[in-house]
C-alpha positions in Angstrom: 81.2 133.8 34.1 80.6 133.7 30.4 78.3 136.1 28.6 76.0 133.2 27.8 75.5 132.3 31.5 75.2 135.9 32.8 72.7 137.0 30.2 69.1 137.2 31.4 66.8 134.8 29.6 64.5 136.6 27.2 62.3 133.5 26.3 58.9 133.8 27.9 55.7 132.2 26.6 56.8 131.9 23.0 58.1 128.6 21.7 61.7 127.5 22.2 63.3 127.1 18.8 65.2 123.9 17.8 68.5 125.8 17.9 67.8 126.9 21.5 67.2 123.4 22.8 69.6 121.9 25.4 71.1 118.5 25.9 69.3 115.9 28.1 72.1 116.1 30.5 71.4 119.8 31.3 67.7 118.9 31.8 68.6 115.9 34.0 70.8 118.0 36.2 68.1 120.6 36.7 65.7 117.8 37.8 68.3 116.3 40.1 68.7 119.7 41.7 65.0 120.0 42.1 64.5 116.7 43.9 67.5 116.9 46.1 66.0 119.2 48.6 65.4 119.7 52.3 61.7 118.7 52.1 62.7 115.4 50.4 65.1 114.6 53.3 62.3 115.4 55.7 59.7 113.3 53.8 62.2 110.4 53.9 62.2 110.7 57.7 58.4 110.9 57.8 58.0 107.7 55.7 60.4 105.8 57.9 58.7 106.9 61.1 55.8 104.6 60.2 57.3 101.8 58.1 60.2 99.3 58.5 63.3 100.4 56.6 62.9 97.9 53.7 59.1 98.8 53.2 60.0 102.5 53.4 62.5 102.1 50.5 59.9 100.2 48.4 57.3 103.0 48.9 59.9 105.6 47.9 60.7 103.8 44.7 57.1 103.1 43.9 56.1 106.7 44.6 58.8 108.3 42.4 58.1 105.8 39.5 54.5 107.0 39.5 55.6 110.7 39.5 58.0 110.1 36.6 55.3 108.4 34.5 53.0 111.4 34.4 55.9 113.8 34.5 57.2 112.3 31.3 53.9 112.6 29.5 53.6 116.2 30.4 57.2 116.8 29.6 57.0 115.3 26.1 54.1 117.6 25.2 56.1 120.6 26.2 59.1 119.3 24.3 56.9 118.8 21.2 55.5 122.3 21.4 58.5 124.1 22.9 56.1 125.8 25.3 56.0 126.3 29.1 53.4 124.4 31.1 50.9 127.3 31.5 50.7 127.6 27.7 50.4 123.8 27.0 47.4 123.7 29.4 45.5 126.1 27.1 44.4 123.2 25.0 42.9 121.3 27.9 41.4 124.4 29.7 41.0 126.9 26.9 43.1 130.0 26.3 41.2 132.2 28.8 40.5 129.5 31.3 44.2 128.5 31.4 45.5 132.1 31.5 43.2 133.4 34.2 42.2 130.4 36.4 44.8 127.7 36.0 47.7 130.2 35.9 46.3 132.0 39.0 46.2 128.7 40.9 49.8 127.9 39.8 51.0 131.4 40.7 49.5 131.2 44.1 50.8 127.7 44.9 54.3 128.1 43.6 54.8 131.6 45.1 53.7 130.1 48.5 55.9 127.1 47.9 58.8 129.4 47.2 58.1 131.2 50.5 57.8 128.0 52.4 61.2 126.7 51.2 62.8 130.0 51.8 61.4 130.0 55.3 62.7 126.4 56.0 66.1 127.4 54.7 66.2 130.6 56.8 65.1 128.9 60.0 67.6 126.0 59.5 70.4 128.4 58.5 70.0 130.4 61.7 69.9 127.2 63.7 73.0 125.7 62.1 74.9 128.9 62.6 74.3 128.7 66.3 76.8 125.7 66.2 79.4 128.4 65.5 78.0 130.8 68.2 76.7 133.1 65.4 73.3 134.5 66.2 71.5 135.5 63.0 67.8 136.6 63.3 65.6 134.2 61.4 64.0 137.0 59.3 67.4 138.1 58.1 68.3 134.6 57.1 65.0 134.2 55.3 65.3 137.5 53.5 69.0 136.8 52.5 68.4 133.3 51.0 65.1 134.1 49.5 66.6 137.0 47.6 69.6 135.0 46.4 67.2 132.3 45.2 64.8 134.4 43.2 67.6 136.5 41.6 68.9 133.2 40.2 65.4 132.5 38.8 65.2 136.0 37.3 68.3 135.3 35.2 66.5 132.3 33.8 67.3 128.9 32.3 71.0 129.3 31.5 71.8 130.4 35.0 69.7 127.7 36.5 71.5 125.2 34.3 74.9 126.6 35.5 73.9 126.5 39.1 72.9 122.8 38.9 76.0 121.8 37.0 78.0 123.1 39.9 75.7 122.2 42.8 74.3 118.7 41.9 77.7 116.9 41.8 78.6 118.6 45.1 75.3 117.6 46.7 75.6 114.0 45.5 79.1 113.7 46.9 78.1 115.2 50.2 75.0 113.0 50.5 77.1 109.9 49.7 79.6 111.0 52.3 76.8 111.3 54.8 75.5 107.8 54.0 79.0 106.3 54.3 79.5 108.1 57.6 76.3 106.5 58.9 76.8 103.0 57.4 80.4 102.7 58.7 79.3 103.5 62.2 78.5 100.0 63.7 76.0 101.4 66.1 74.1 103.4 63.4 74.2 100.4 61.0 72.8 98.1 63.7 70.0 100.6 64.4 69.1 100.7 60.7 69.2 96.9 60.3 67.0 96.4 63.3 64.9 99.5 63.0 61.3 99.3 64.3 59.2 102.4 63.5 57.7 104.3 66.4 54.2 104.3 64.7 52.6 102.1 62.1 51.3 103.3 58.8 50.4 101.4 55.6 52.6 100.9 52.6 50.0 102.9 50.5 50.4 105.8 52.9 54.1 105.7 52.5 53.8 105.7 48.7 51.4 108.6 49.0 54.0 110.6 51.0 56.6 109.9 48.4 54.3 110.9 45.5 53.2 114.0 47.4 56.8 115.2 47.9 57.2 116.1 44.3 53.6 115.9 42.9 53.3 119.7 42.4 56.7 120.2 40.8 56.0 117.3 38.3 52.8 119.1 37.1 55.0 121.9 35.7 57.5 119.6 34.1 57.1 121.4 30.8 58.8 124.6 32.1 62.1 122.7 32.0 61.5 120.0 29.3 60.4 122.6 26.7 64.2 122.8 26.2 64.5 119.1 25.5 65.3 118.3 21.9 62.8 115.4 21.4 60.7 112.9 23.3 63.6 110.4 23.8 65.7 113.1 25.4 62.8 114.3 27.5 62.3 110.8 29.0 66.1 110.5 29.5 66.3 113.9 31.3 63.3 113.1 33.5 64.2 109.4 34.4 67.9 110.0 34.9 67.4 113.3 36.6 64.6 112.4 39.0 64.7 108.7 39.9 68.3 108.2 41.3 68.5 111.7 43.0 64.9 111.7 44.3 64.9 108.2 45.7 68.4 108.6 47.0 67.4 111.8 48.9 64.4 110.1 50.5 66.6 107.1 51.6 69.3 109.3 53.0 66.7 111.4 54.7 65.3 108.3 56.4 68.9 107.3 57.5 69.6 110.7 58.9 66.2 110.6 60.8 67.1 107.2 62.3 70.6 108.3 63.1 69.5 111.5 64.8 66.9 109.6 66.8 69.6 107.2 68.0 71.5 110.2 69.4 68.5 111.3 71.4 67.7 114.2 69.0 64.3 115.2 67.8 64.3 113.6 64.3 61.5 115.8 63.0 64.0 118.8 63.0 66.0 119.2 59.8 68.7 120.9 61.8 69.1 117.8 64.0 69.1 115.5 61.0 71.8 117.5 59.2 74.0 117.8 62.2 73.6 114.2 63.4 76.6 113.1 61.4 78.8 115.3 63.6 79.8 118.0 61.0 77.6 121.2 61.1 79.4 122.6 58.0 78.4 119.6 55.9 74.8 120.1 57.0 75.1 123.8 56.2 76.3 123.2 52.6 73.5 120.6 52.0 70.9 123.0 53.4 72.0 125.9 51.1 72.6 124.0 47.9 69.6 121.7 48.2 67.2 124.5 48.8 68.7 126.9 46.3 68.6 124.4 43.4 65.0 123.5 44.2 63.5 126.8 45.1 64.8 128.6 42.0 62.4 126.4 39.9 59.4 127.5 42.1 60.0 131.2 41.4 60.7 130.4 37.7 57.4 128.6 37.3 55.5 131.2 39.3 56.9 133.9 37.0 55.6 132.1 33.9 52.1 131.9 35.5 52.1 135.6 36.3 53.3 136.4 32.7 50.4 134.3 31.4 47.9 136.0 33.7 49.0 139.5 32.7 49.4 138.7 29.0 52.7 140.5 28.9 55.4 139.8 26.3 58.5 137.7 26.6 60.7 140.6 27.7 58.7 140.9 30.9 59.5 137.3 32.0 62.3 138.4 34.3 60.1 141.0 35.9 57.2 138.7 36.6 59.7 136.2 38.1 61.1 139.0 40.3 57.6 139.9 41.5 56.9 136.2 42.4 60.2 135.9 44.2 59.7 139.1 46.2 56.1 138.1 47.1 57.3 134.6 48.2 60.1 136.0 50.3 57.8 138.4 52.1 55.4 135.5 52.8 58.3 133.7 54.3 59.3 136.6 56.5 55.8 137.0 57.8 55.4 133.4 58.8 54.0 131.3 56.0 55.8 128.3 57.5 53.1 128.3 60.3 50.6 127.2 57.6 52.7 124.4 56.0 50.2 121.6 56.5 47.2 123.5 55.3 49.1 124.7 52.2 50.4 121.2 51.4 46.8 119.9 51.5 45.7 122.6 49.0 48.6 121.8 46.7 48.0 118.0 46.8 44.3 118.5 46.0 44.2 121.2 43.3 47.4 120.8 41.2 47.6 117.1 40.3 44.2 116.9 38.5 45.4 119.6 36.2 48.0 117.0 35.0 45.2 114.4 34.4 43.2 116.7 32.2 46.3 117.9 30.2 47.5 114.3 29.6 44.1 113.1 28.3 43.7 116.2 26.1 47.1 115.8 24.4 47.7 112.1 24.4 44.2 110.7 23.8 42.0 113.4 22.3 44.8 114.9 20.2 46.5 111.6 19.7 49.9 113.0 20.9 50.3 114.8 17.6 51.4 118.4 17.8 49.7 119.1 14.5 46.4 118.4 16.2 47.2 120.7 19.1 45.7 124.2 19.2 44.7 126.4 22.1 40.9 126.3 22.6 39.5 129.8 22.4 37.8 130.9 25.6 37.2 128.2 28.2 37.2 124.4 27.7 34.3 123.4 30.0 35.2 119.7 29.9 38.6 120.5 31.3 37.3 122.6 34.2 34.5 120.2 35.1 37.0 117.3 35.1 39.5 119.2 37.2 37.0 120.2 39.8 35.6 116.6 40.1 39.1 115.2 40.5 39.8 117.7 43.3 36.5 117.0 45.0 37.1 113.3 44.9 40.4 113.8 46.8 38.7 116.1 49.3 35.7 113.8 50.0 37.7 110.6 50.1 41.0 111.6 51.8 41.7 108.1 53.2 41.0 106.1 50.1 44.1 104.8 48.3 46.4 107.8 47.4 44.5 111.1 47.2 47.0 112.6 44.7 46.8 109.7 42.3 43.0 109.5 42.8 42.7 113.1 41.7 44.7 112.5 38.6 42.9 109.3 37.7 39.4 110.7 38.2 40.2 113.9 36.2 41.5 111.6 33.4 38.3 109.6 33.3 36.0 112.6 33.6 37.7 114.4 30.7 37.2 111.4 28.4 33.5 111.4 29.4 32.9 115.2 29.2 34.9 116.1 26.2 32.5 114.6 23.7 29.6 116.2 25.6 30.9 119.8 25.8 32.7 119.6 22.4 30.0 117.7 20.5 30.6 119.1 17.1 34.3 118.4 17.1 33.8 115.0 18.6 31.2 114.0 15.9 33.3 115.3 13.0 36.5 113.9 14.5 38.0 117.4 14.3 40.0 119.2 17.1 
């Protein structure tokens, strides 16, 4: 391994310089590694459980197109400024408001998300190893893979880039192999062609599931796109990295769910889904690589949030990432997976409206011009009021349209209303 790859990243909350920027291919590969994950395969199965196969695919495409739209807007701001997400939010929420409140929410959510993914990986790893008559206690599997994942995040961007350059092509080939294995089986192909879901859900609900699968990760797009050279390369990295891999993962997940159900297996179990093609080793490789490439970003983003909360310098980035990773792994060992549904509801409500406020602040109030951007001292009350109203709207109307999108849209509208009220002098003078 070269010195460049092995060196721990020293860049923290300070801007990424032009000479430090990466190609859009590197950014795209990291995004592909983030969306090809075990939860995506499971979400694909969930969507198909309530929709015909063709309708399920439409909902998957629509959901990820929505995610990519707001992800690109957030990503371009980070690229313009060269700053991670927690710092770019200081314009919309104020320097203190972003550092203490928003970063605390992000740290909590992404540390827990790291723990959940490490737990899913550990449980499934122990289950898959049983196919080889190897009994590994779940807590040991969780501790092992959680540690491997957060150590990768501690090394930083270059190591994450290297991991995805190796893992993503392998994952794509394996998932294509799995799809071919299913599609060339006449019985499986007939089941997919004539598939009738066991329950009935709406197309809107299916789109909501697709959006929710990557809604939280998209909010922190800037942690990766700050390394993009310009807006064009940001969009290329996001679109090419997210759409094919993300939609493909959902579709293959739905195919695996249908296939495992046809074999009389419980298709809500990721172990059954991964072993339904008849090769446990293939399932094991997908499990490890897919979780590793995704979960490393969770620890990476949680580390930035903790760095922002503590106001430590760049050189402490690796340490705050280490703390986030250890905390997440301990949560996994002590059973955070038992609270999966409650946690996902919290994430779906409180993270997306942060994106709405940030988008309106940079692209409308500041006209998308980095020269107009400057962290607001203290707390930007307009940002906080808009964020809370967006979250409350999603809580109070959980069955109306798509809660995640509702929260973003309402926070956008509220920010445009409240910014002139709470920032009257600047609004009147046209200054920022």
